[in-house]
C-alpha positions as CSV (number, residue, x, y, z in Angstrom):
1,M,-273.6,12.4,13.7
2,K,-276.0,13.6,10.9
3,Y,-276.3,17.0,12.6
4,I,-272.5,17.3,12.7
5,L,-272.2,16.5,9.0
6,F,-275.0,19.0,8.3
7,I,-273.2,21.7,10.2
8,L,-269.9,20.9,8.4
9,L,-271.5,21.0,5.0
10,T,-273.2,24.3,5.9
11,I,-269.9,25.8,6.9
12,S,-268.2,24.4,3.8
13,C,-270.9,25.9,1.5
14,S,-270.7,29.2,3.3
15,I,-266.9,29.4,2.8
16,T,-267.2,28.4,-0.8
17,A,-269.9,31.0,-1.4
18,Q,-267.6,33.8,-0.2
19,K,-265.6,33.5,-3.4
20,Q,-267.6,35.7,-5.8
21,S,-267.0,37.9,-8.8
22,L,-266.1,41.5,-7.9
23,K,-269.1,42.8,-9.9
24,T,-271.4,40.6,-7.8
25,V,-269.9,41.9,-4.5
26,L,-270.1,45.5,-5.7
27,D,-273.7,45.1,-6.9
28,S,-274.7,43.8,-3.5
29,L,-273.0,46.7,-1.8
30,S,-274.6,49.3,-4.0
31,H,-278.0,47.7,-3.4
32,K,-277.5,47.6,0.4
33,N,-276.1,51.1,0.7
34,H,-278.1,52.8,-2.2
35,F,-275.0,53.6,-4.2
36,E,-274.5,54.0,-7.9
37,I,-271.5,52.3,-9.6
38,C,-269.4,54.2,-12.1
39,Y,-266.8,52.4,-14.2
40,S,-265.7,51.6,-17.7
41,N,-265.4,48.1,-19.1
42,D,-262.4,49.1,-21.2
43,L,-260.4,50.1,-18.1
44,V,-261.3,47.6,-15.4
45,N,-262.2,43.9,-15.1
46,L,-265.0,43.2,-12.7
47,D,-265.2,39.5,-13.6
48,Q,-262.3,38.4,-11.4
49,K,-263.0,36.4,-8.2
50,V,-262.6,37.9,-4.8
51,T,-263.1,36.7,-1.3
52,L,-266.0,38.4,0.3
53,P,-264.7,40.5,3.3
54,S,-266.4,40.2,6.7
55,D,-269.7,42.0,7.2
56,S,-268.4,43.4,10.4
57,M,-265.9,45.7,8.6
58,N,-266.8,49.3,8.1
59,L,-267.4,50.4,4.6
60,N,-264.0,52.2,4.1
61,D,-262.0,49.2,5.3
62,L,-264.2,46.9,3.2
63,L,-263.5,48.9,0.0
64,K,-259.8,49.0,0.8
65,E,-259.8,45.2,1.2
66,L,-261.5,44.8,-2.2
67,T,-259.0,47.2,-3.7
68,L,-256.1,45.0,-2.4
69,Q,-257.6,41.8,-3.7
70,S,-258.6,43.2,-7.2
71,K,-255.8,45.7,-7.6
72,I,-258.5,48.1,-8.9
73,N,-259.1,51.4,-7.2
74,I,-262.6,51.5,-5.5
75,E,-263.5,54.8,-3.9
76,K,-266.8,56.2,-2.4
77,H,-267.7,59.8,-3.6
78,D,-270.9,60.9,-2.0
79,S,-273.5,58.3,-3.2
80,T,-271.3,56.9,-6.0
81,L,-268.7,54.1,-6.1
82,V,-266.1,55.2,-8.6
83,I,-264.0,52.3,-9.9
84,T,-260.8,53.1,-11.8
85,P,-257.4,51.6,-12.6
86,L,-255.1,51.8,-9.6
87,E,-252.7,54.7,-9.9
88,K,-249.1,53.4,-9.5
89,K,-247.7,55.3,-6.6
90,N,-244.8,53.5,-5.0
91,I,-242.9,53.7,-1.7
92,L,-239.2,52.9,-1.9
93,I,-237.8,50.7,1.0
94,S,-234.2,49.9,1.1
95,G,-231.5,48.7,3.6
96,K,-229.8,45.6,4.8
97,L,-230.9,42.4,6.6
98,I,-228.6,41.1,9.3
99,D,-228.4,38.3,11.8
100,S,-229.7,39.6,15.1
101,E,-227.0,37.6,17.1
102,N,-223.8,38.1,15.2
103,G,-224.6,41.2,13.1
104,E,-223.6,39.4,9.8
105,E,-225.5,40.1,6.6
106,V,-228.1,37.5,5.5
107,P,-227.7,36.9,1.8
108,F,-230.5,35.8,-0.6
109,A,-233.3,36.1,1.9
110,H,-236.9,36.4,0.6
111,I,-238.9,39.6,1.1
112,L,-242.6,39.4,0.4
113,Q,-245.8,41.5,0.8
114,K,-248.4,38.7,0.8
115,D,-251.5,40.9,0.2
116,W,-250.1,42.2,-3.1
117,G,-247.7,39.4,-4.0
118,T,-244.8,41.7,-4.6
119,G,-241.4,40.8,-3.4
120,T,-237.6,40.6,-4.0
121,I,-234.5,39.0,-2.5
122,T,-231.5,40.4,-0.6
123,N,-228.3,40.3,-2.5
124,D,-225.1,38.5,-1.6
125,I,-224.2,41.0,1.1
126,G,-227.7,41.3,2.5
127,R,-228.8,44.5,0.8
128,F,-232.2,45.0,-0.6
129,E,-234.4,47.6,-2.4
130,I,-238.1,47.2,-3.1
131,N,-240.9,49.4,-4.5
132,I,-244.2,48.9,-2.6
133,P,-247.6,50.3,-3.8
134,E,-248.6,53.2,-1.6
135,I,-252.0,51.6,-0.8
136,L,-250.1,49.0,1.3
137,T,-249.0,51.5,3.9
138,G,-249.4,50.0,7.3
139,K,-249.4,46.4,6.0
140,E,-246.7,43.9,6.8
141,L,-243.6,43.3,4.8
142,R,-242.1,39.8,5.6
143,F,-238.4,38.8,5.6
144,S,-237.6,35.1,5.6
145,S,-234.5,32.9,5.2
146,M,-233.7,29.2,5.7
147,G,-232.7,28.7,9.3
148,Y,-234.2,31.9,10.6
149,A,-237.5,32.8,12.2
150,D,-239.6,35.1,9.9
151,T,-239.6,38.8,10.9
152,T,-241.9,41.6,9.7
153,I,-242.0,45.4,9.5
154,L,-244.9,47.7,8.9
155,I,-244.8,49.4,5.5
156,P,-244.2,53.1,6.1
157,A,-246.2,56.0,4.6
158,S,-243.2,57.4,2.7
159,D,-239.8,56.3,1.3
160,S,-237.5,54.7,3.9
161,I,-233.9,54.0,2.9
162,N,-230.9,52.6,4.7
163,L,-233.0,50.5,7.1
164,T,-231.3,47.8,9.2
165,I,-233.6,44.8,9.6
166,R,-232.7,42.1,12.2
167,I,-233.7,38.5,11.7
168,R,-233.4,36.0,14.5
169,P,-231.9,32.5,14.0
170,K,-234.2,29.6,14.8
171,P,-233.1,28.0,18.1
172,Y,-231.5,24.5,17.9
173,S,-230.7,22.1,20.6
174,L,-226.9,22.3,20.9
175,T,-226.7,19.2,23.0
176,E,-227.0,17.0,19.9
177,V,-223.7,15.5,19.0
178,M,-223.4,15.4,15.2
179,V,-221.3,12.4,14.0
180,L,-221.4,10.2,11.0
181,P,-223.3,6.9,11.4
182,N,-221.0,4.0,12.1
183,G,-219.5,2.5,8.9
184,N,-220.5,5.5,6.8
185,S,-218.0,7.2,4.5
186,A,-218.1,10.5,2.6
187,E,-219.3,8.6,-0.5
188,D,-222.0,6.9,1.6
189,L,-223.3,10.3,2.5
190,V,-223.5,11.4,-1.1
191,R,-225.2,8.2,-2.1
192,L,-227.8,8.6,0.7
193,A,-228.4,12.2,-0.4
194,V,-228.9,11.1,-4.0
195,K,-231.2,8.3,-2.9
196,N,-233.4,10.9,-1.1
197,I,-233.6,13.3,-4.1
198,K,-236.9,11.9,-5.2
199,R,-238.3,12.4,-1.7
200,N,-236.8,15.8,-1.0
201,Y,-237.2,17.7,-4.3
202,H,-240.3,18.7,-6.3
203,R,-241.6,16.3,-8.9
204,K,-244.6,18.3,-10.2
205,T,-244.8,21.3,-12.5
206,V,-243.8,24.5,-10.9
207,Q,-243.3,28.0,-12.2
208,M,-240.6,30.3,-11.1
209,D,-240.1,34.0,-11.5
210,A,-236.4,34.7,-12.0
211,F,-233.9,37.5,-12.4
212,Y,-230.8,37.0,-14.5
213,R,-227.7,39.2,-14.7
214,Q,-224.5,38.8,-16.5
215,V,-221.6,41.3,-16.1
216,A,-218.6,40.9,-18.4
217,M,-215.1,42.1,-17.6
218,R,-211.9,42.8,-19.5
219,D,-209.2,42.8,-16.9
220,D,-210.5,45.3,-14.3
221,D,-213.0,47.1,-16.6
222,Y,-216.7,46.4,-17.0
223,V,-217.5,46.0,-20.7
224,N,-221.0,44.4,-20.9
225,L,-224.2,44.1,-19.0
226,I,-227.2,41.8,-19.6
227,E,-230.3,41.7,-17.4
228,A,-233.6,39.8,-17.8
229,A,-236.8,39.0,-16.0
230,L,-237.6,35.4,-16.8
231,L,-240.5,32.9,-16.3
232,I,-239.3,29.3,-15.9
233,E,-241.6,26.3,-16.1
234,D,-240.1,23.1,-14.7
235,K,-241.8,19.7,-14.6
236,G,-239.5,18.4,-11.8
237,I,-236.7,15.9,-11.4
238,N,-238.7,13.0,-12.9
239,S,-239.0,14.7,-16.3
240,E,-236.6,15.1,-19.2
241,N,-234.4,18.2,-19.2
242,N,-235.8,19.4,-22.5
243,T,-239.3,19.7,-21.0
244,T,-238.2,22.9,-19.1
245,K,-239.5,26.1,-20.7
246,I,-238.1,29.6,-20.3
247,K,-239.9,32.7,-21.3
248,I,-238.3,36.2,-21.5
249,E,-240.6,38.7,-19.8
250,E,-238.2,41.6,-20.2
251,M,-234.6,42.0,-21.3
252,R,-232.1,44.8,-21.6
253,K,-228.5,44.9,-22.8
254,S,-225.7,47.4,-22.8
255,T,-223.3,47.9,-25.7
256,N,-220.8,45.0,-25.9
257,Y,-217.2,46.2,-25.5
258,L,-215.6,42.7,-25.3
259,I,-212.8,42.1,-27.7
260,Q,-214.3,39.7,-30.3
261,H,-212.9,36.5,-31.9
262,D,-210.9,37.0,-35.0
263,A,-212.2,35.7,-38.4
264,K,-210.5,32.3,-38.0
265,H,-212.1,31.6,-34.6
266,K,-215.5,33.0,-35.6
267,L,-215.6,30.4,-38.4
268,A,-214.6,27.6,-36.0
269,Y,-217.3,28.5,-33.6
270,K,-219.9,28.6,-36.4
271,V,-218.9,25.1,-37.3
272,L,-219.2,24.0,-33.7
273,D,-222.6,25.6,-33.5
274,K,-223.8,23.6,-36.4
275,I,-222.5,20.4,-35.0
276,F,-223.5,20.8,-31.3
277,G,-226.1,23.5,-31.5
278,H,-225.9,26.9,-29.8
279,R,-226.8,26.7,-26.1
280,N,-228.9,29.7,-25.1
281,I,-227.3,31.5,-22.2
282,F,-230.4,31.2,-20.0
283,Y,-230.9,27.4,-20.6
284,K,-227.1,27.0,-20.2
285,C,-227.2,28.7,-16.8
286,Y,-230.3,26.8,-15.6
287,G,-228.6,23.6,-16.8
288,Q,-226.2,24.0,-13.9
289,N,-229.0,23.1,-11.6
290,T,-227.1,20.0,-10.6
291,V,-229.7,18.3,-8.4
292,R,-232.4,18.8,-11.1
293,H,-230.1,17.3,-13.8
294,Y,-228.2,14.8,-11.6
295,R,-228.9,11.9,-14.0
296,A,-228.7,13.8,-17.2
297,E,-225.2,15.2,-17.4
298,W,-223.2,13.1,-19.8
299,W,-219.7,13.4,-18.3
300,Y,-219.4,15.5,-15.2
301,R,-221.7,13.9,-12.6
302,P,-220.4,14.3,-9.0
303,L,-223.8,12.9,-7.7
304,M,-223.7,9.8,-9.8
305,D,-220.3,8.9,-11.1
306,Y,-218.5,7.3,-8.2
307,D,-215.8,5.9,-10.4
308,H,-214.4,9.2,-11.5
309,F,-214.9,11.2,-8.3
310,E,-213.3,10.9,-4.9
311,Y,-215.1,12.1,-1.7
312,E,-213.7,13.4,1.6
313,Y,-215.7,14.2,4.7
314,E,-214.7,17.6,6.1
315,G,-217.0,17.6,9.1
316,A,-220.2,19.2,10.3
317,V,-220.7,22.9,9.7
318,W,-223.4,25.5,10.2
319,M,-225.1,27.1,7.2
320,D,-227.8,29.6,7.9
321,T,-228.1,27.9,11.3
322,L,-228.7,24.6,9.6
323,K,-226.5,21.7,10.6
324,V,-225.0,20.2,7.5
325,Y,-222.4,17.7,6.4
326,K,-219.7,19.1,4.3
327,V,-218.3,16.7,1.7
328,K,-215.4,17.6,-0.6
329,Y,-215.4,16.0,-4.0
330,T,-212.5,15.8,-6.5
331,Y,-212.8,14.9,-10.2
332,V,-210.3,12.2,-11.0
333,H,-209.7,12.2,-14.8
334,I,-209.8,9.4,-17.3
335,P,-208.2,6.2,-15.9
336,E,-204.7,5.5,-16.9
337,I,-204.5,3.3,-20.0
338,M,-201.3,1.7,-18.7
339,G,-200.8,0.5,-15.2
340,G,-204.4,1.0,-13.9
341,G,-205.3,3.4,-11.2
342,K,-206.6,6.9,-11.6
343,R,-204.9,10.0,-13.0
344,K,-205.1,13.5,-11.5
345,S,-204.1,16.6,-13.4
346,I,-200.7,18.0,-12.5
347,H,-201.8,21.5,-13.6
348,S,-205.2,22.1,-12.0
349,W,-207.8,20.9,-9.4
350,D,-211.4,20.3,-10.4
351,G,-214.0,19.6,-7.7
352,G,-215.9,21.3,-5.0
353,Y,-218.2,20.8,-2.0
354,I,-221.5,19.2,-1.4
355,Y,-223.5,20.5,1.7
356,I,-226.1,18.0,3.0
357,N,-228.8,18.8,5.6
358,S,-228.3,16.4,8.5
359,N,-232.0,16.3,9.3
360,D,-233.4,15.1,5.9
361,M,-230.2,14.4,3.9
362,A,-231.2,17.0,1.3
363,I,-228.5,18.7,-0.7
364,V,-228.8,22.4,0.2
365,Q,-225.8,23.7,-1.7
366,L,-223.3,22.4,-4.2
367,D,-220.2,24.4,-5.2
368,R,-217.7,23.7,-8.0
369,F,-214.2,25.1,-8.5
370,W,-211.6,24.7,-11.3
371,K,-208.3,26.2,-10.2
372,F,-204.8,26.2,-11.4
373,F,-202.0,25.0,-9.2
374,E,-199.2,27.5,-8.4
375,S,-196.9,25.7,-10.8
376,H,-199.1,26.7,-13.8
377,F,-198.1,29.8,-15.8
378,A,-201.7,31.1,-15.6
379,Y,-202.0,30.9,-11.7
380,K,-201.1,34.5,-11.1
381,T,-203.5,35.8,-13.7
382,F,-206.5,34.4,-11.8
383,K,-207.4,35.3,-8.2
384,D,-206.4,32.3,-6.0
385,G,-205.8,30.5,-9.3
386,I,-209.6,30.0,-9.8
387,F,-210.3,29.7,-13.5
388,W,-214.0,28.9,-13.2
389,Q,-216.4,28.5,-10.3
390,S,-220.1,28.1,-9.6
391,S,-222.6,27.6,-6.8
392,R,-226.1,26.3,-6.6
393,S,-228.3,26.8,-3.6
394,Y,-231.7,25.2,-2.7
395,Q,-234.5,26.4,-0.5
396,K,-237.2,24.4,1.3
397,I,-240.8,25.6,0.6
398,G,-243.4,23.4,2.4
399,D,-242.0,19.9,2.4
400,K,-240.0,20.2,-0.9
401,Y,-236.8,21.8,-2.0
402,Y,-236.6,24.2,-5.0
403,L,-233.7,26.1,-6.7
404,K,-232.8,29.3,-4.9
405,Y,-230.0,30.6,-7.1
406,I,-227.2,29.7,-9.4
407,K,-224.2,32.1,-9.5
408,G,-220.5,32.1,-10.5
409,L,-218.1,32.7,-13.3
410,T,-219.1,32.0,-16.9
411,Y,-217.5,32.2,-20.3
412,P,-218.2,35.4,-22.3
413,D,-219.2,35.2,-26.0
414,A,-215.6,36.3,-26.8
415,P,-212.0,35.1,-26.3
416,M,-211.1,34.5,-22.7
417,Y,-207.6,35.7,-23.0
418,S,-204.7,36.2,-25.4
419,I,-201.2,34.7,-24.8
420,K,-197.9,36.5,-25.3
421,E,-194.7,34.5,-25.4
422,T,-191.5,36.1,-24.2
423,N,-188.0,34.8,-23.9
424,N,-188.4,33.9,-20.3
425,D,-192.1,33.5,-19.7
426,T,-195.7,33.0,-21.0
427,I,-197.9,36.0,-20.3
428,I,-201.7,36.2,-20.5
429,E,-202.9,39.5,-22.0
430,N,-206.4,41.0,-22.0
431,R,-208.2,38.4,-19.9
432,Q,-211.9,38.5,-20.4
433,W,-214.5,36.8,-18.2
434,A,-218.1,37.2,-16.9
435,E,-220.0,36.8,-13.7
436,E,-223.6,35.6,-13.8
437,I,-226.4,35.0,-11.4
438,L,-229.9,33.5,-11.8
439,L,-232.0,34.3,-8.8
440,I,-235.4,32.7,-8.2
441,T,-237.6,35.5,-6.9
442,D,-240.9,33.5,-6.6
443,V,-242.0,29.8,-6.7
444,I,-245.5,29.1,-7.8
445,T,-246.6,25.6,-6.9
446,D,-250.4,26.0,-7.2
447,K,-251.4,25.1,-10.8
448,R,-254.4,27.4,-10.6
449,L,-252.1,30.4,-10.2
450,Q,-249.6,29.4,-12.9
451,D,-249.5,31.3,-16.2
452,R,-248.5,28.4,-18.5
453,I,-245.9,29.2,-21.1
454,K,-247.3,28.8,-24.6
455,Y,-245.2,27.1,-27.2
456,K,-244.9,30.3,-29.3
457,D,-243.7,32.2,-26.2
458,K,-241.1,29.6,-25.2
459,L,-237.5,30.7,-25.7
460,A,-235.7,28.5,-28.3
461,R,-232.8,26.6,-26.9
462,D,-230.7,27.4,-30.0
463,E,-231.6,31.1,-30.1
464,K,-228.7,33.5,-30.0
465,T,-230.3,35.7,-27.4
466,L,-227.3,38.0,-27.2
467,E,-227.8,38.9,-30.9
468,K,-231.6,39.1,-30.9
469,K,-233.2,42.4,-30.0
470,Y,-236.0,42.4,-27.4
471,P,-238.2,45.4,-26.7
472,Y,-236.8,47.8,-24.0
473,R,-239.5,49.2,-21.7
474,P,-238.0,51.7,-19.2
475,E,-241.3,51.8,-17.3
476,F,-241.0,48.1,-16.5
477,W,-237.5,48.4,-15.1
478,E,-238.4,51.6,-13.2
479,H,-240.8,49.6,-10.9
480,Y,-239.2,46.2,-11.2
481,N,-238.0,45.1,-7.8
482,I,-234.6,44.3,-9.1
483,V,-232.2,42.5,-6.9
484,Q,-229.4,44.8,-5.7
485,L,-226.1,43.1,-6.7
486,K,-222.5,44.1,-6.6
487,P,-221.0,45.9,-8.4
488,L,-223.9,48.0,-9.7
489,P,-224.1,50.9,-9.2
490,G,-220.5,52.1,-8.9
491,K,-217.5,51.6,-11.0
492,A,-219.5,49.4,-13.4
493,I,-221.7,52.4,-14.3
494,K,-218.7,54.6,-14.9
495,D,-217.0,52.0,-17.1
496,L,-220.1,51.1,-19.1
497,E,-221.1,54.8,-19.6
498,W,-217.7,56.0,-20.9
499,E,-219.3,56.6,-24.3
500,K,-223.1,57.1,-23.7
501,S,-225.7,56.6,-20.9
502,L,-227.0,53.1,-20.1
503,D,-230.5,54.1,-21.0
504,L,-229.4,55.1,-24.4
505,Q,-227.5,51.9,-24.8
506,F,-230.5,49.8,-23.7
507,E,-232.7,51.6,-26.3
508,E,-230.1,51.1,-29.1
509,N,-229.7,47.4,-28.3
510,G,-233.5,46.9,-27.9
511,S,-236.3,46.8,-30.3
512,N,-239.4,49.0,-30.8
513,D,-241.3,46.1,-32.3
514,T,-243.4,44.7,-29.5
515,T,-244.4,41.7,-31.6
516,N,-240.7,40.6,-31.3
517,K,-241.2,39.7,-27.7
């Protein structure tokens, strides 16, 4: 037994010893191979830790492996190791990800190159575009999505566009009959899913890289674009909502062509801001993370308020090859003062759907709709009568669930419509609205890898971010693996550039002061 312990300790020490500073590894190589090392302390950092590659590797492969780990260019020239910053040469890879069995697009799937840590997500129609450093040629690029088996491709040596990548659904036993347990109702399912929130969702601090886009519309024309790369720090469902921190990494805005509030309404909104505080658009969007905030919402709580919501079981459905229970919920408004009972609106329906994983009773998606009935004068103005809608989706990483995306309609910082009265009818003119999406592109659970957000860098919850100017850096956006989303490019570009190019608009609405970031 002592010998076994000794062997295990020796192996453990050996593995630990493999993690060394890059300078130590290079010094050892230079001594062994009689090389000279040439580098500048101002340009490269050799103090970072790297995992010592295998001694069986040839020198060229070993240097390439160290380059991948350190992201520093290490090349052999005669008897000299030349160490320089890695030149940014990228390969563009684009295409679509489809289900190998039915050919349907796979939306919001993750794409990752693990050696470099770069990645992106497919859009809502399965399209993707990613820039990969040239040094990764021949390495694997992984595609993954809930309910599918991971698939990989080898990174090509040159740009490859319009690829079709097929991903295979995970096999499930179709002999299982999926029925509700005896005595359970739709409300019972929701209660059970809520009971399991503490078990299913993360309760420790995580960091999430995120991409935000808001596109504003006036009738059929695109009139404003906002995009941001964000860092979100969340302490989990057991913590207060105000402990969540958001940091803007980069932001760009087009010129705002929305019709603004008149003087009377501007004054009213200023008063409301002073009373209630201005909710920053990023915190406001993240605040729709219903599972994260299931206890905190003060009036609209479909996961907690069983007195003002009704639930209806709509059967078992497939979602990304997962078997889920689909529960419809309806918001029943304030109870009748006279006569008891509950009162539903005669003009609109407010509710949505909760999708619950049948295996672990986790909420994997929650949708909300607010729609007018056909009897309402505004029904024809809105597609299918939908005035407002949103969707939140969750992904399982390891044994816990994390936010995947929040998307839907949102209110622009402007009047939503104007009303014109005629002799026979009430007409809505100049309808204005916006679509937004917050996509989580990476989840960092290891505290050692987290870049904690300092208090001075944290975005203020009452900051009017739409009015503040942040530095615009074209070089960041040129190589940022931005998520391809409809409707850009296309009609939106033509609409937004009717007066001047988007780059010029981004510059004019940005700041040259880098300390403002």
